[in-house]
Biopython code that builds the backbone (N, CA, C, O; Angstrom):
import numpy as np
from Bio.PDB.StructureBuilder import StructureBuilder

atoms = [
    (1, "MET", "N", (56.887, -22.718, -12.557)),
    (1, "MET", "CA", (56.794, -23.982, -12.886)),
    (1, "MET", "C", (55.241, -23.629, -13.505)),
    (1, "MET", "O", (54.792, -22.518, -13.222)),
    (2, "ASP", "N", (54.433, -24.522, -14.319)),
    (2, "ASP", "CA", (52.935, -24.037, -14.580)),
    (2, "ASP", "C", (51.515, -24.748, -13.181)),
    (2, "ASP", "O", (50.300, -24.658, -13.009)),
    (3, "GLY", "N", (52.783, -25.448, -12.471)),
    (3, "GLY", "CA", (51.532, -26.323, -11.693)),
    (3, "GLY", "C", (51.706, -27.530, -11.965)),
    (3, "GLY", "O", (51.463, -28.355, -11.085)),
    (4, "ARG", "N", (52.300, -28.078, -13.605)),
    (4, "ARG", "CA", (51.818, -29.506, -13.884)),
    (4, "ARG", "C", (52.832, -30.221, -12.971)),
    (4, "ARG", "O", (53.726, -29.627, -12.368)),
    (5, "ASP", "N", (52.597, -31.662, -12.920)),
    (5, "ASP", "CA", (53.823, -32.415, -12.018)),
    (5, "ASP", "C", (54.337, -33.303, -13.529)),
    (5, "ASP", "O", (53.531, -33.860, -14.275)),
    (6, "VAL", "N", (55.437, -33.282, -13.690)),
    (6, "VAL", "CA", (56.270, -33.058, -14.802)),
    (6, "VAL", "C", (55.873, -35.127, -14.967)),
    (6, "VAL", "O", (55.369, -35.667, -15.952)),
    (7, "ARG", "N", (56.219, -35.667, -13.953)),
    (7, "ARG", "CA", (55.827, -36.930, -14.586)),
    (7, "ARG", "C", (54.788, -37.562, -14.898)),
    (7, "ARG", "O", (54.787, -38.742, -15.250)),
    (8, "ASP", "N", (53.425, -36.568, -14.761)),
    (8, "ASP", "CA", (52.442, -37.137, -15.281)),
    (8, "ASP", "C", (52.192, -37.098, -16.720)),
    (8, "ASP", "O", (51.465, -37.811, -17.411)),
    (9, "GLU", "N", (53.111, -35.905, -17.092)),
    (9, "GLU", "CA", (53.366, -35.704, -18.668)),
    (9, "GLU", "C", (54.113, -36.337, -19.059)),
    (9, "GLU", "O", (54.175, -35.984, -20.237)),
    (10, "ASP", "N", (55.233, -37.572, -18.830)),
    (10, "ASP", "CA", (55.757, -38.104, -19.567)),
    (10, "ASP", "C", (55.192, -39.523, -19.419)),
    (10, "ASP", "O", (55.780, -40.328, -20.140)),
    (11, "VAL", "N", (53.844, -40.231, -18.400)),
    (11, "VAL", "CA", (53.068, -41.404, -18.139)),
    (11, "VAL", "C", (52.268, -40.628, -19.608)),
    (11, "VAL", "O", (52.508, -41.165, -20.690)),
    (12, "ARG", "N", (51.657, -39.808, -19.597)),
    (12, "ARG", "CA", (50.774, -39.709, -21.244)),
    (12, "ARG", "C", (51.352, -39.860, -22.318)),
    (12, "ARG", "O", (50.830, -40.278, -23.352)),
    (13, "ASP", "N", (52.201, -39.614, -22.205)),
    (13, "ASP", "CA", (53.332, -39.223, -23.125)),
    (13, "ASP", "C", (53.754, -40.472, -23.996)),
    (13, "ASP", "O", (54.193, -40.536, -25.144)),
    (14, "GLY", "N", (53.397, -41.686, -22.817)),
    (14, "GLY", "CA", (53.832, -43.188, -23.431)),
    (14, "GLY", "C", (55.512, -43.532, -22.833)),
    (14, "GLY", "O", (56.182, -44.531, -23.093)),
    (15, "GLY", "N", (55.971, -42.138, -21.810)),
    (15, "GLY", "CA", (57.163, -42.926, -21.539)),
    (15, "GLY", "C", (57.176, -43.161, -20.210)),
    (15, "GLY", "O", (56.220, -42.694, -19.591)),
    (16, "ALA", "N", (58.337, -44.008, -19.342)),
    (16, "ALA", "CA", (58.007, -44.483, -18.633)),
    (16, "ALA", "C", (58.334, -43.178, -17.000)),
    (16, "ALA", "O", (59.545, -43.391, -17.055)),
    (17, "PRO", "N", (58.238, -42.392, -16.065)),
    (17, "PRO", "CA", (58.698, -41.449, -15.374)),
    (17, "PRO", "C", (60.607, -41.882, -15.257)),
    (17, "PRO", "O", (61.325, -42.837, -14.961)),
    (18, "GLY", "N", (60.727, -40.298, -15.761)),
    (18, "GLY", "CA", (62.298, -40.016, -15.812)),
    (18, "GLY", "C", (63.079, -40.694, -17.152)),
    (18, "GLY", "O", (64.274, -40.988, -17.191)),
    (19, "GLU", "N", (62.047, -40.872, -18.289)),
    (19, "GLU", "CA", (62.472, -41.295, -19.469)),
    (19, "GLU", "C", (62.632, -39.794, -20.423)),
    (19, "GLU", "O", (63.235, -39.688, -21.491)),
    (20, "GLY", "N", (62.112, -39.025, -19.894)),
    (20, "GLY", "CA", (61.891, -37.727, -20.882)),
    (20, "GLY", "C", (60.848, -38.201, -21.919)),
    (20, "GLY", "O", (61.251, -38.216, -23.082)),
    (21, "GLY", "N", (59.507, -38.611, -21.683)),
    (21, "GLY", "CA", (58.956, -38.289, -22.175)),
    (21, "GLY", "C", (58.246, -38.797, -23.645)),
    (21, "GLY", "O", (57.463, -39.746, -23.656)),
    (22, "GLY", "N", (58.593, -38.094, -24.807)),
    (22, "GLY", "CA", (58.561, -37.943, -26.052)),
    (22, "GLY", "C", (59.116, -39.000, -27.095)),
    (22, "GLY", "O", (58.640, -39.017, -28.230)),
    (23, "ALA", "N", (60.413, -40.140, -26.613)),
    (23, "ALA", "CA", (61.239, -40.666, -26.964)),
    (23, "ALA", "C", (61.027, -41.362, -28.388)),
    (23, "ALA", "O", (60.147, -42.201, -28.581)),
    (24, "GLU", "N", (61.741, -41.015, -29.165)),
    (24, "GLU", "CA", (61.416, -41.563, -30.621)),
    (24, "GLU", "C", (62.011, -42.823, -30.474)),
    (24, "GLU", "O", (62.972, -43.028, -29.732)),
    (25, "PRO", "N", (61.244, -44.008, -31.441)),
    (25, "PRO", "CA", (61.616, -45.039, -31.573)),
    (25, "PRO", "C", (62.837, -45.557, -32.268)),
    (25, "PRO", "O", (62.900, -45.403, -33.487)),
    (26, "SER", "N", (63.921, -46.220, -31.564)),
    (26, "SER", "CA", (65.403, -46.556, -32.912)),
    (26, "SER", "C", (64.958, -46.616, -33.960)),
    (26, "SER", "O", (63.850, -46.871, -34.430)),
    (27, "ARG", "N", (66.050, -46.321, -34.384)),
    (27, "ARG", "CA", (66.162, -46.751, -36.314)),
    (27, "ARG", "C", (65.593, -48.100, -36.555)),
    (27, "ARG", "O", (64.583, -48.361, -37.208)),
    (28, "GLU", "N", (66.374, -48.909, -35.942)),
    (28, "GLU", "CA", (66.407, -50.273, -36.326)),
    (28, "GLU", "C", (64.849, -50.949, -35.994)),
    (28, "GLU", "O", (64.402, -51.819, -36.741)),
    (29, "GLN", "N", (63.938, -50.375, -34.591)),
    (29, "GLN", "CA", (62.659, -50.563, -34.370)),
    (29, "GLN", "C", (61.484, -50.028, -35.217)),
    (29, "GLN", "O", (60.360, -50.522, -35.302)),
    (30, "ARG", "N", (62.139, -48.515, -36.050)),
    (30, "ARG", "CA", (61.523, -48.442, -37.421)),
    (30, "ARG", "C", (61.208, -49.240, -38.527)),
    (30, "ARG", "O", (60.170, -49.677, -39.023)),
    (31, "GLU", "N", (62.434, -49.305, -38.774)),
    (31, "GLU", "CA", (62.852, -50.219, -39.972)),
    (31, "GLU", "C", (62.287, -52.021, -40.237)),
    (31, "GLU", "O", (62.021, -52.723, -41.212)),
    (32, "ARG", "N", (62.312, -52.165, -38.916)),
    (32, "ARG", "CA", (61.140, -53.472, -38.658)),
    (32, "ARG", "C", (59.886, -53.297, -38.779)),
    (32, "ARG", "O", (59.349, -53.892, -39.714)),
    (33, "GLU", "N", (59.190, -52.596, -38.048)),
    (33, "GLU", "CA", (57.873, -51.823, -38.125)),
    (33, "GLU", "C", (57.598, -51.517, -39.625)),
    (33, "GLU", "O", (56.421, -51.754, -39.898)),
    (34, "GLN", "N", (58.417, -51.005, -40.815)),
    (34, "GLN", "CA", (57.973, -50.730, -42.012)),
    (34, "GLN", "C", (58.243, -51.614, -43.075)),
    (34, "GLN", "O", (57.962, -51.507, -44.269)),
    (35, "ARG", "N", (59.238, -53.119, -42.035)),
    (35, "ARG", "CA", (59.239, -53.957, -42.995)),
    (35, "ARG", "C", (58.179, -55.475, -42.727)),
    (35, "ARG", "O", (58.054, -56.531, -43.346)),
    (36, "GLU", "N", (57.579, -54.923, -41.528)),
    (36, "GLU", "CA", (56.327, -55.797, -41.375)),
    (36, "GLU", "C", (55.038, -55.319, -42.133)),
    (36, "GLU", "O", (54.207, -55.841, -42.875)),
    (37, "ARG", "N", (55.362, -53.574, -41.374)),
    (37, "ARG", "CA", (53.836, -52.769, -42.698)),
    (37, "ARG", "C", (53.900, -53.191, -44.184)),
    (37, "ARG", "O", (52.868, -53.308, -44.844)),
    (38, "GLU", "N", (54.970, -53.390, -44.632)),
    (38, "GLU", "CA", (54.862, -53.557, -46.150)),
    (38, "GLU", "C", (55.033, -55.132, -46.466)),
    (38, "GLU", "O", (55.233, -55.522, -47.617)),
    (39, "GLN", "N", (54.939, -56.039, -45.326)),
    (39, "GLN", "CA", (54.621, -57.547, -45.869)),
    (39, "GLN", "C", (52.854, -57.607, -45.904)),
    (39, "GLN", "O", (52.229, -58.173, -46.800)),
    (40, "ARG", "N", (52.293, -56.976, -44.861)),
    (40, "ARG", "CA", (50.746, -57.063, -44.949)),
    (40, "ARG", "C", (50.183, -56.156, -46.028)),
    (40, "ARG", "O", (49.018, -56.215, -46.422)),
    (41, "GLU", "N", (51.036, -55.376, -46.442)),
    (41, "GLU", "CA", (50.564, -54.622, -47.869)),
    (41, "GLU", "C", (50.354, -55.757, -48.658)),
    (41, "GLU", "O", (49.394, -56.436, -49.024)),
    (42, "GLN", "N", (51.284, -55.743, -48.766)),
    (42, "GLN", "CA", (51.539, -57.029, -50.278)),
    (42, "GLN", "C", (50.391, -58.085, -50.288)),
    (42, "GLN", "O", (49.549, -58.455, -51.106)),
    (43, "GLY", "N", (50.706, -58.375, -49.126)),
    (43, "GLY", "CA", (49.090, -60.093, -49.298)),
    (43, "GLY", "C", (50.051, -60.949, -49.714)),
    (43, "GLY", "O", (51.244, -60.772, -49.468)),
    (44, "LEU", "N", (49.657, -61.785, -50.275)),
    (44, "LEU", "CA", (49.648, -63.628, -50.171)),
    (44, "LEU", "C", (50.294, -63.114, -51.603)),
    (44, "LEU", "O", (50.099, -61.971, -52.016)),
    (45, "GLY", "N", (50.914, -63.881, -52.159)),
    (45, "GLY", "CA", (51.560, -64.500, -53.776)),
    (45, "GLY", "C", (50.736, -65.548, -54.096)),
    (45, "GLY", "O", (49.932, -66.047, -53.309)),
    (46, "ARG", "N", (50.944, -65.957, -55.434)),
    (46, "ARG", "CA", (49.778, -66.656, -56.186)),
    (46, "ARG", "C", (50.265, -67.973, -56.085)),
    (46, "ARG", "O", (49.458, -68.789, -56.530)),
    (47, "ARG", "N", (51.299, -68.454, -55.655)),
    (47, "ARG", "CA", (51.661, -69.886, -55.027)),
    (47, "ARG", "C", (50.907, -69.718, -54.054)),
    (47, "ARG", "O", (49.828, -70.284, -54.227)),
    (48, "GLU", "N", (51.008, -69.112, -52.962)),
    (48, "GLU", "CA", (50.258, -69.256, -51.454)),
    (48, "GLU", "C", (48.642, -69.322, -51.333)),
    (48, "GLU", "O", (47.842, -69.883, -50.584)),
    (49, "ARG", "N", (48.564, -68.339, -52.619)),
    (49, "ARG", "CA", (46.900, -68.388, -52.994)),
    (49, "ARG", "C", (46.482, -69.555, -53.581)),
    (49, "ARG", "O", (45.315, -69.947, -53.596)),
    (50, "ASP", "N", (47.418, -70.108, -54.060)),
    (50, "ASP", "CA", (46.659, -71.491, -54.931)),
    (50, "ASP", "C", (46.728, -72.548, -53.969)),
    (50, "ASP", "O", (45.780, -73.332, -53.917)),
    (51, "ILE", "N", (48.156, -72.758, -52.841)),
    (51, "ILE", "CA", (47.861, -73.535, -51.763)),
    (51, "ILE", "C", (46.485, -73.660, -51.001)),
    (51, "ILE", "O", (45.976, -74.775, -50.882)),
    (52, "LEU", "N", (45.854, -72.502, -50.465)),
    (52, "LEU", "CA", (44.933, -72.257, -49.972)),
    (52, "LEU", "C", (43.707, -72.469, -50.473)),
    (52, "LEU", "O", (42.750, -72.738, -49.747)),
    (53, "ALA", "N", (43.607, -72.337, -52.120)),
    (53, "ALA", "CA", (42.345, -72.591, -52.819)),
    (53, "ALA", "C", (42.842, -74.538, -52.980)),
    (53, "ALA", "O", (42.010, -75.445, -52.980)),
    (54, "LEU", "N", (44.051, -74.692, -53.076)),
    (54, "LEU", "CA", (43.648, -76.112, -52.432)),
    (54, "LEU", "C", (43.275, -76.953, -51.871)),
    (54, "LEU", "O", (42.868, -78.081, -52.153)),
    (55, "GLU", "N", (43.498, -76.037, -50.455)),
    (55, "GLU", "CA", (43.060, -76.723, -49.528)),
    (55, "GLU", "C", (41.627, -76.822, -49.163)),
    (55, "GLU", "O", (41.184, -77.667, -48.385)),
    (56, "ARG", "N", (40.888, -75.867, -49.797)),
    (56, "ARG", "CA", (39.401, -75.345, -49.857)),
    (56, "ARG", "C", (38.608, -76.525, -50.170)),
    (56, "ARG", "O", (37.799, -77.153, -49.488)),
    (57, "ARG", "N", (39.021, -76.677, -51.339)),
    (57, "ARG", "CA", (38.502, -78.137, -51.998)),
    (57, "ARG", "C", (38.888, -79.704, -51.124)),
    (57, "ARG", "O", (39.794, -80.110, -50.396)),
    (58, "GLY", "N", (37.326, -80.365, -51.830)),
    (58, "GLY", "CA", (37.239, -81.644, -51.573)),
    (58, "GLY", "C", (38.109, -82.838, -52.248)),
    (58, "GLY", "O", (38.244, -82.554, -53.438)),
    (59, "PHE", "N", (38.595, -83.768, -52.015)),
    (59, "PHE", "CA", (39.577, -84.620, -52.313)),
    (59, "PHE", "C", (38.890, -85.780, -51.831)),
    (59, "PHE", "O", (38.669, -85.985, -50.638)),
    (60, "SER", "N", (38.356, -86.986, -53.330)),
    (60, "SER", "CA", (37.812, -87.725, -53.321)),
    (60, "SER", "C", (38.648, -89.336, -53.904)),
    (60, "SER", "O", (39.118, -89.406, -55.040)),
    (61, "GLY", "N", (38.690, -90.161, -53.213)),
    (61, "GLY", "CA", (40.013, -90.796, -52.948)),
    (61, "GLY", "C", (41.282, -91.045, -52.370)),
    (61, "GLY", "O", (41.664, -89.944, -51.973)),
    (62, "PRO", "N", (42.049, -91.804, -52.137)),
    (62, "PRO", "CA", (43.314, -92.360, -51.853)),
    (62, "PRO", "C", (44.274, -91.349, -52.428)),
    (62, "PRO", "O", (44.653, -91.941, -53.439)),
    (63, "GLY", "N", (44.798, -90.383, -52.414)),
    (63, "GLY", "CA", (45.996, -89.707, -53.614)),
    (63, "GLY", "C", (45.613, -89.037, -54.566)),
    (63, "GLY", "O", (46.230, -88.879, -55.619)),
    (64, "ALA", "N", (44.309, -88.476, -54.211)),
    (64, "ALA", "CA", (44.078, -87.132, -55.195)),
    (64, "ALA", "C", (44.134, -86.105, -54.948)),
    (64, "ALA", "O", (44.102, -85.246, -55.829)),
    (65, "LYS", "N", (44.246, -85.794, -53.578)),
    (65, "LYS", "CA", (45.296, -84.584, -53.044)),
    (65, "LYS", "C", (46.769, -84.449, -53.567)),
    (65, "LYS", "O", (47.324, -83.545, -54.192)),
    (66, "GLU", "N", (47.241, -85.740, -53.065)),
    (66, "GLU", "CA", (48.761, -85.812, -53.364)),
    (66, "GLU", "C", (48.850, -85.352, -55.441)),
    (66, "GLU", "O", (49.175, -84.348, -56.075)),
    (67, "ARG", "N", (48.631, -85.973, -55.605)),
    (67, "ARG", "CA", (47.581, -85.857, -57.549)),
    (67, "ARG", "C", (47.640, -84.458, -57.822)),
    (67, "ARG", "O", (48.420, -83.858, -58.562)),
    (68, "ALA", "N", (46.608, -83.978, -57.045)),
    (68, "ALA", "CA", (46.437, -82.563, -57.398)),
    (68, "ALA", "C", (47.760, -81.666, -57.446)),
    (68, "ALA", "O", (48.131, -80.853, -58.292)),
    (69, "VAL", "N", (48.268, -82.034, -56.409)),
    (69, "VAL", "CA", (49.332, -80.814, -55.870)),
    (69, "VAL", "C", (50.620, -81.338, -57.086)),
    (69, "VAL", "O", (51.710, -80.861, -57.403)),
    (70, "ARG", "N", (50.312, -81.813, -57.259)),
    (70, "ARG", "CA", (52.067, -82.593, -58.202)),
    (70, "ARG", "C", (52.094, -81.855, -60.116)),
    (70, "ARG", "O", (52.920, -81.368, -60.888)),
    (71, "GLU", "N", (50.284, -82.284, -60.094)),
    (71, "GLU", "CA", (49.702, -81.260, -61.252)),
    (71, "GLU", "C", (49.674, -79.817, -61.505)),
    (71, "GLU", "O", (50.333, -79.170, -62.319)),
    (72, "GLU", "N", (48.679, -79.382, -60.551)),
    (72, "GLU", "CA", (48.615, -78.373, -60.565)),
    (72, "GLU", "C", (49.749, -77.268, -60.073)),
    (72, "GLU", "O", (50.051, -76.250, -60.697)),
    (73, "LEU", "N", (50.299, -77.700, -58.823)),
    (73, "LEU", "CA", (51.222, -76.966, -58.101)),
    (73, "LEU", "C", (53.179, -76.706, -59.073)),
    (73, "LEU", "O", (54.048, -75.882, -59.356)),
    (74, "GLY", "N", (52.852, -77.874, -59.147)),
    (74, "GLY", "CA", (54.269, -78.358, -59.539)),
    (74, "GLY", "C", (55.194, -78.571, -58.242)),
    (74, "GLY", "O", (56.328, -78.161, -57.992)),
    (75, "LEU", "N", (54.824, -78.898, -57.940)),
    (75, "LEU", "CA", (55.271, -79.568, -55.911)),
    (75, "LEU", "C", (55.418, -80.841, -55.594)),
    (75, "LEU", "O", (54.656, -81.713, -56.012)),
    (76, "SER", "N", (56.262, -81.027, -54.943)),
    (76, "SER", "CA", (55.828, -82.360, -54.224)),
    (76, "SER", "C", (55.151, -82.763, -52.582)),
    (76, "SER", "O", (55.196, -82.015, -51.605)),
    (77, "PRO", "N", (54.606, -83.993, -52.627)),
    (77, "PRO", "CA", (53.895, -83.521, -51.550)),
    (77, "PRO", "C", (54.402, -82.786, -50.148)),
    (77, "PRO", "O", (53.835, -82.032, -49.358)),
    (78, "VAL", "N", (55.837, -83.402, -50.214)),
    (78, "VAL", "CA", (56.410, -83.186, -49.107)),
    (78, "VAL", "C", (56.504, -81.205, -49.067)),
    (78, "VAL", "O", (56.111, -80.831, -47.962)),
    (79, "ARG", "N", (56.726, -80.547, -49.566)),
    (79, "ARG", "CA", (57.203, -78.904, -50.209)),
    (79, "ARG", "C", (56.041, -78.625, -50.029)),
    (79, "ARG", "O", (55.948, -77.633, -49.306)),
    (80, "TYR", "N", (54.632, -79.222, -50.493)),
    (80, "TYR", "CA", (53.700, -78.776, -50.017)),
    (80, "TYR", "C", (52.939, -78.538, -48.932)),
    (80, "TYR", "O", (52.440, -77.457, -48.621)),
    (81, "TYR", "N", (52.828, -79.933, -48.153)),
    (81, "TYR", "CA", (53.113, -79.407, -46.701)),
    (81, "TYR", "C", (54.169, -78.671, -45.964)),
    (81, "TYR", "O", (53.991, -78.255, -44.819)),
    (82, "GLN", "N", (55.210, -78.522, -46.593)),
    (82, "GLN", "CA", (55.902, -77.813, -45.752)),
    (82, "GLN", "C", (55.428, -76.361, -45.685)),
    (82, "GLN", "O", (55.315, -75.731, -44.633)),
    (83, "LEU", "N", (55.114, -75.805, -47.123)),
    (83, "LEU", "CA", (54.736, -74.480, -47.283)),
    (83, "LEU", "C", (53.592, -74.074, -46.683)),
    (83, "LEU", "O", (53.482, -73.047, -46.014)),
    (84, "LEU", "N", (52.320, -75.250, -47.024)),
    (84, "LEU", "CA", (51.417, -75.207, -46.003)),
    (84, "LEU", "C", (51.405, -74.588, -44.610)),
    (84, "LEU", "O", (50.844, -73.544, -44.279)),
    (85, "ASN", "N", (52.296, -75.613, -43.669)),
    (85, "ASN", "CA", (52.429, -75.413, -42.340)),
    (85, "ASN", "C", (53.118, -73.864, -42.093)),
    (85, "ASN", "O", (52.477, -73.082, -41.391)),
    (86, "ALA", "N", (54.528, -73.391, -42.719)),
    (86, "ALA", "CA", (54.487, -72.581, -42.261)),
    (86, "ALA", "C", (53.144, -71.208, -42.803)),
    (86, "ALA", "O", (52.760, -70.361, -41.996)),
    (87, "LEU", "N", (52.672, -71.264, -44.138)),
    (87, "LEU", "CA", (51.536, -70.392, -44.442)),
    (87, "LEU", "C", (50.248, -70.195, -43.214)),
    (87, "LEU", "O", (49.501, -69.262, -42.921)),
    (88, "LEU", "N", (50.420, -71.435, -42.756)),
    (88, "LEU", "CA", (49.289, -71.426, -41.000)),
    (88, "LEU", "C", (49.643, -70.522, -40.570)),
    (88, "LEU", "O", (48.774, -69.721, -40.225)),
    (89, "ASP", "N", (51.174, -70.128, -40.342)),
    (89, "ASP", "CA", (51.355, -69.372, -38.908)),
    (89, "ASP", "C", (51.605, -67.561, -39.566)),
    (89, "ASP", "O", (52.046, -66.627, -38.897)),
    (90, "ASP", "N", (51.225, -67.515, -40.838)),
    (90, "ASP", "CA", (51.326, -66.279, -41.602)),
    (90, "ASP", "C", (50.419, -65.082, -41.359)),
    (90, "ASP", "O", (49.267, -65.398, -41.657)),
    (91, "THR", "N", (50.501, -63.865, -40.944)),
    (91, "THR", "CA", (49.066, -63.422, -40.537)),
    (91, "THR", "C", (48.793, -63.016, -42.065)),
    (91, "THR", "O", (47.868, -63.782, -42.340)),
    (92, "ARG", "N", (48.992, -62.429, -42.970)),
    (92, "ARG", "CA", (48.619, -62.596, -44.444)),
    (92, "ARG", "C", (47.857, -63.495, -44.937)),
    (92, "ARG", "O", (46.881, -63.026, -45.522)),
    (93, "ALA", "N", (47.963, -65.082, -44.918)),
    (93, "ALA", "CA", (47.272, -65.801, -44.995)),
    (93, "ALA", "C", (45.917, -66.135, -44.111)),
    (93, "ALA", "O", (44.916, -66.628, -44.630)),
    (94, "LEU", "N", (46.015, -65.799, -42.691)),
    (94, "LEU", "CA", (44.736, -65.309, -41.752)),
    (94, "LEU", "C", (43.966, -64.445, -42.321)),
    (94, "LEU", "O", (42.748, -64.593, -42.415)),
    (95, "ALA", "N", (44.836, -63.114, -42.905)),
    (95, "ALA", "CA", (43.549, -62.075, -43.611)),
    (95, "ALA", "C", (42.583, -62.741, -44.707)),
    (95, "ALA", "O", (41.366, -62.566, -44.643)),
    (96, "HIS", "N", (43.301, -63.670, -45.921)),
    (96, "HIS", "CA", (43.150, -63.950, -47.308)),
    (96, "HIS", "C", (42.329, -64.937, -46.893)),
    (96, "HIS", "O", (41.178, -64.793, -47.306)),
    (97, "ASP", "N", (42.501, -65.820, -46.270)),
    (97, "ASP", "CA", (41.345, -67.077, -46.017)),
    (97, "ASP", "C", (40.981, -67.497, -44.573)),
    (97, "ASP", "O", (41.281, -68.633, -44.204)),
    (98, "PRO", "N", (40.355, -66.648, -43.746)),
    (98, "PRO", "CA", (40.405, -67.207, -42.052)),
    (98, "PRO", "C", (39.472, -67.863, -41.662)),
    (98, "PRO", "O", (39.140, -67.892, -40.477)),
    (99, "VAL", "N", (38.711, -68.699, -42.869)),
    (99, "VAL", "CA", (37.530, -70.041, -42.559)),
    (99, "VAL", "C", (38.598, -70.987, -42.442)),
    (99, "VAL", "O", (38.930, -71.438, -41.346)),
    (100, "THR", "N", (39.454, -71.486, -44.099)),
    (100, "THR", "CA", (40.589, -71.924, -44.293)),
    (100, "THR", "C", (41.697, -72.700, -43.410)),
    (100, "THR", "O", (42.203, -73.807, -43.226)),
    (101, "VAL", "N", (41.723, -71.178, -42.937)),
    (101, "VAL", "CA", (43.502, -71.048, -42.210)),
    (101, "VAL", "C", (43.203, -71.471, -40.828)),
    (101, "VAL", "O", (44.133, -72.130, -40.363)),
    (102, "ASN", "N", (42.002, -71.274, -39.846)),
    (102, "ASN", "CA", (41.864, -71.555, -38.556)),
    (102, "ASN", "C", (41.023, -73.270, -38.585)),
    (102, "ASN", "O", (40.935, -74.062, -37.646)),
    (103, "ARG", "N", (40.627, -73.384, -39.661)),
    (103, "ARG", "CA", (40.055, -74.718, -39.440)),
    (103, "ARG", "C", (41.315, -75.713, -39.849)),
    (103, "ARG", "O", (41.204, -76.824, -39.330)),
    (104, "LEU", "N", (42.378, -75.555, -40.596)),
    (104, "LEU", "CA", (43.693, -76.127, -40.232)),
    (104, "LEU", "C", (44.355, -75.827, -39.537)),
    (104, "LEU", "O", (44.821, -76.727, -38.838)),
    (105, "ARG", "N", (44.625, -75.007, -39.385)),
    (105, "ARG", "CA", (45.222, -74.685, -37.316)),
    (105, "ARG", "C", (44.359, -75.367, -36.182)),
    (105, "ARG", "O", (44.842, -75.752, -35.117)),
    (106, "ARG", "N", (43.248, -75.456, -36.473)),
    (106, "ARG", "CA", (43.027, -76.380, -35.267)),
    (106, "ARG", "C", (43.122, -78.039, -35.721)),
    (106, "ARG", "O", (42.603, -78.960, -35.090)),
    (107, "ILE", "N", (43.599, -78.117, -36.473)),
    (107, "ILE", "CA", (43.467, -79.589, -37.108)),
    (107, "ILE", "C", (44.530, -80.160, -36.668)),
    (107, "ILE", "O", (44.588, -81.305, -36.221)),
    (108, "ARG", "N", (45.736, -79.112, -36.813)),
    (108, "ARG", "CA", (47.271, -79.220, -36.605)),
    (108, "ARG", "C", (47.378, -79.401, -35.075)),
    (108, "ARG", "O", (48.124, -80.211, -34.525)),
    (109, "GLU", "N", (46.492, -78.498, -34.424)),
    (109, "GLU", "CA", (46.517, -78.313, -32.947)),
    (109, "GLU", "C", (46.608, -79.784, -32.489)),
    (109, "GLU", "O", (47.573, -80.535, -32.348)),
    (110, "SER", "N", (44.682, -80.018, -32.222)),
    (110, "SER", "CA", (45.073, -81.597, -32.382)),
    (110, "SER", "C", (45.467, -82.687, -32.674)),
    (110, "SER", "O", (45.309, -83.689, -31.976)),
    (111, "ARG", "N", (46.181, -82.629, -34.027)),
    (111, "ARG", "CA", (47.170, -83.939, -34.378)),
    (111, "ARG", "C", (48.466, -83.629, -33.257)),
    (111, "ARG", "O", (48.853, -84.574, -32.570)),
    (112, "ARG", "N", (49.062, -82.378, -33.117)),
    (112, "ARG", "CA", (49.613, -82.287, -32.040)),
    (112, "ARG", "C", (49.708, -82.600, -30.654)),
    (112, "ARG", "O", (50.634, -83.196, -30.104)),
    (113, "SER", "N", (48.362, -82.015, -29.984)),
    (113, "SER", "CA", (48.152, -83.299, -28.889)),
    (113, "SER", "C", (47.949, -84.025, -29.018)),
    (113, "SER", "O", (47.301, -84.158, -27.980)),
    (114, "GLU", "N", (47.873, -84.856, -29.440)),
    (114, "GLU", "CA", (47.879, -86.514, -29.628)),
    (114, "GLU", "C", (48.665, -86.815, -29.799)),
    (114, "GLU", "O", (48.609, -88.002, -29.475)),
    (115, "ARG", "N", (50.318, -86.450, -30.415)),
    (115, "ARG", "CA", (52.116, -87.017, -29.444)),
    (115, "ARG", "C", (51.950, -86.813, -28.531)),
    (115, "ARG", "O", (52.817, -87.029, -27.683)),
]
sb = StructureBuilder()
sb.init_structure("model")
sb.init_model(0)
sb.init_chain("A")
sb.init_seg("    ")
for serial, (resi, resn, name, xyz) in enumerate(atoms, 1):
    if name == "N":
        sb.init_residue(resn, " ", resi, " ")
    sb.init_atom(name, np.array(xyz, "f"), 0.0, 1.0, " ", f" {name:<3s}", serial, name[0])
structure = sb.get_structure()
């Protein structure tokens, strides 16, 4: 032997002692990581960007926002809020518009804690 402890080498390579060191990630794990990478690179679709843009705007009077949702996005208010809620958990939305997404996340959390 060359005087090095094999267990130290295993730990440096990222493996646990006794695992043989540089074990390759499984095919399933590589495919999942590839899909996640592709999603991040694709960014948001037009509808998602339009939803965030609508949320950045201020609305005066009752019903003005719901009217804009119907006219500009062609969505019912219920569907709009379903999409918006899912968008708040999307890392691509956070990367696209962190100020708006974080503001809406804070509002959502404060409303949840009131219940």
